C-alpha positions as CSV (number, residue, x, y, z in Angstrom):
1,M,317.2,149.6,161.2
2,A,314.2,149.9,163.5
3,S,315.5,147.2,165.9
4,C,318.8,149.4,166.3
5,I,316.8,152.1,167.1
6,A,314.6,150.1,169.6
7,I,318.0,148.6,171.3
8,N,319.2,152.0,171.8
9,K,316.4,153.4,173.4
10,Q,315.8,150.1,175.6
11,S,319.6,150.5,176.7
12,E,319.0,154.2,177.5
13,N,316.2,153.2,180.0
14,K,318.5,150.6,181.2
15,N,316.0,147.8,180.4
16,W,318.2,145.1,179.9
17,Q,316.1,142.3,179.5
18,Q,314.4,144.0,176.8
19,V,317.7,144.7,174.9
20,T,318.8,141.2,175.3
21,F,315.7,140.0,173.4
22,S,315.6,142.7,170.9
23,C,319.3,142.1,170.3
24,N,318.4,138.3,170.0
25,E,315.5,139.1,167.5
26,A,317.9,141.2,165.5
27,L,320.8,138.2,165.5
28,Q,318.1,135.9,164.2
29,T,316.9,138.4,161.7
30,L,320.5,138.5,160.7
31,E,321.0,134.8,160.4
32,L,317.7,134.3,158.1
33,L,318.9,137.1,155.8
34,S,322.4,135.6,155.6
35,Q,320.9,132.1,154.9
36,I,318.8,133.7,152.3
37,Q,322.0,135.4,150.4
38,I,323.5,132.0,150.8
39,D,320.8,130.2,149.4
40,E,320.6,132.9,146.3
41,G,324.6,133.0,145.8
42,K,324.4,128.9,145.3
43,S,321.3,129.7,142.9
44,K,323.4,132.0,140.8
45,L,326.6,129.8,141.2
46,S,325.1,126.5,139.7
47,N,323.2,129.1,137.0
48,S,326.6,130.6,135.8
49,N,328.4,127.2,135.9
50,A,325.8,125.9,133.6
51,L,326.3,128.8,131.2
52,H,330.0,128.0,131.5
53,K,330.0,124.6,130.7
54,G,327.7,125.2,127.6
55,N,330.0,127.8,126.5
56,I,333.1,125.3,127.0
57,T,331.3,122.9,124.7
58,L,330.5,125.0,122.0
59,G,334.1,126.1,121.9
60,E,335.5,122.9,121.8
61,L,332.7,121.9,118.9
62,Q,334.2,124.9,117.1
63,I,338.1,124.1,117.9
64,A,337.2,120.4,116.5
65,L,335.6,121.9,113.5
66,L,338.4,124.4,112.6
67,V,341.0,121.4,112.9
68,I,339.1,119.3,110.5
69,L,338.2,122.1,107.9
70,G,342.3,122.9,108.6
71,G,343.0,119.3,107.5
72,I,341.0,119.1,104.5
73,T,342.1,122.3,103.4
74,L,346.1,120.9,103.8
75,Y,345.1,117.6,102.1
76,L,343.5,119.8,99.2
77,L,346.4,122.0,98.6
78,I,349.1,119.1,99.1
79,A,347.5,116.5,97.1
80,K,349.2,116.1,93.7
81,K,347.1,116.8,90.8
82,N,347.6,115.8,87.0
83,K,349.3,118.9,85.7
84,I,347.8,119.6,82.4
85,T,350.3,121.6,79.9
86,I,348.7,123.4,76.9
87,K,350.9,123.5,74.1
88,I,351.3,127.0,72.5
89,P,351.3,126.8,68.7
90,Q,354.2,127.8,66.9
91,P,354.0,130.7,64.5
92,P,353.4,129.6,61.2
93,S,357.1,129.8,59.0
94,M,357.5,131.3,55.9
95,N,359.6,128.5,54.2
């Protein structure tokens, strides 16, 4: 903001050499800020990718566990069991 005000004042005074110098300084500042944003963006992207990878691994582990438990449950339900028959005693006859 200060560099814009300075450039405006210098252009009103028609000090073109100083305007050029101030514009070059402003461009260098913008390039520096842009590089800082790029570096921060790369850092945030790598952090989010690491978190995402961890969540994917945990999700795959949960799915594998669910499949294994489902298989065990299905086996236990389908497995043949010896049927136990209980004889109900006949009521005593009067003969």
